[in-house]
C-alpha positions as a printed Julia matrix, in Angstrom:
90×3 Matrix{Float64}:
  -0.08  -0.06    0.15
   1.15   3.36   -0.82
   1.47   6.36    1.58
   0.36   9.86    0.71
   2.93  12.53    0.79
   1.7   15.93    2.88
   3.83  19.18    3.3
   3.07  22.52    4.44
   4.53  25.04    2.84
   4.82  29.29    2.19
   4.03  30.5    -0.94
   7.1   32.82   -1.94
   5.11  34.46   -5.34
   1.05  34.73   -6.64
  -0.21  32.03   -7.91
  -1.51  34.85  -10.77
  -1.93  33.2   -14.59
   1.62  32.16  -15.49
   2.98  30.85  -12.49
  -0.54  28.82  -11.84
  -0.35  27.63  -15.69
   3.24  26.39  -14.73
   2.54  24.42  -11.67
  -0.6   22.58  -12.93
   1.43  22.26  -16.41
   3.82  20.1   -13.93
   1.42  19.21  -11.49
  -0.04  16.99  -14.71
   2.68  15.47  -15.53
   2.4   12.77  -12.54
   0.34   9.93  -11.97
  -0.44  10.6    -8.43
  -3.18  13.04   -7.15
  -2.06  15.87   -6.23
  -4.66  18.0    -4.1
  -3.53  21.51   -2.61
  -5.68  23.08    0.53
  -5.65  26.6     1.76
  -7.86  27.67    4.74
 -11.32  25.71    3.87
 -10.85  25.35    0.56
  -9.44  21.98   -1.55
  -8.46  22.07   -4.82
  -6.92  19.36   -7.77
  -3.68  20.6    -8.18
  -4.08  19.36  -11.95
  -6.77  21.81  -13.16
  -6.55  25.11  -13.88
  -9.74  26.93  -13.2
  -9.85  24.85   -9.29
  -6.17  26.13   -9.16
  -6.85  29.77  -10.62
 -10.19  30.22   -8.53
  -8.41  29.58   -5.09
  -6.95  32.71   -5.49
  -3.79  31.57   -4.08
  -1.59  34.8    -3.56
   2.49  35.32   -1.45
   2.43  34.03    1.64
  -1.01  31.88    2.02
   0.11  28.8     3.68
  -1.08  25.49    1.74
  -0.87  22.3     2.02
   0.2   19.85   -0.62
  -1.42  16.16   -0.44
  -0.06  14.23   -2.92
  -1.55   9.94   -3.49
   0.14   7.53   -5.74
   2.45   5.9    -7.58
   5.29   8.65   -8.88
   4.3   11.09   -5.41
   7.82  11.46   -4.29
   9.07  12.6    -7.93
   5.8   14.34   -7.8
   6.44  16.62   -4.12
  10.27  16.53   -5.21
   8.99  18.55   -7.95
   6.27  20.68   -6.62
   8.21  21.84   -3.72
  11.01  22.78   -6.48
   8.67  25.22   -8.05
   7.1   26.88   -4.47
  10.12  27.04   -2.49
  12.72  27.97   -5.59
  10.56  29.41   -8.04
  12.3   30.83  -11.03
  10.43  33.11  -13.39
  12.4   32.14  -16.22
   9.9   28.82  -15.98
   7.13  30.19  -16.38
């Protein structure tokens, strides 16, 4: 049985259109289910509409929950995008 991974992190940038689209694009490359929880909202990290409408901004504290076969690689990649963003990627 595969255990889900949960990490809490503080955003270092606003999730406006371009970084949000890049984040969702990268999340979508993984087979695992990926959820973002912010305050009372839970959204699918692979849905651009869901992530954009969650209105995540710099300094928001979020949880990333990943469950699936490639969860370790997914968590590593997504934490890198959140903690060490490079605007050239957007």
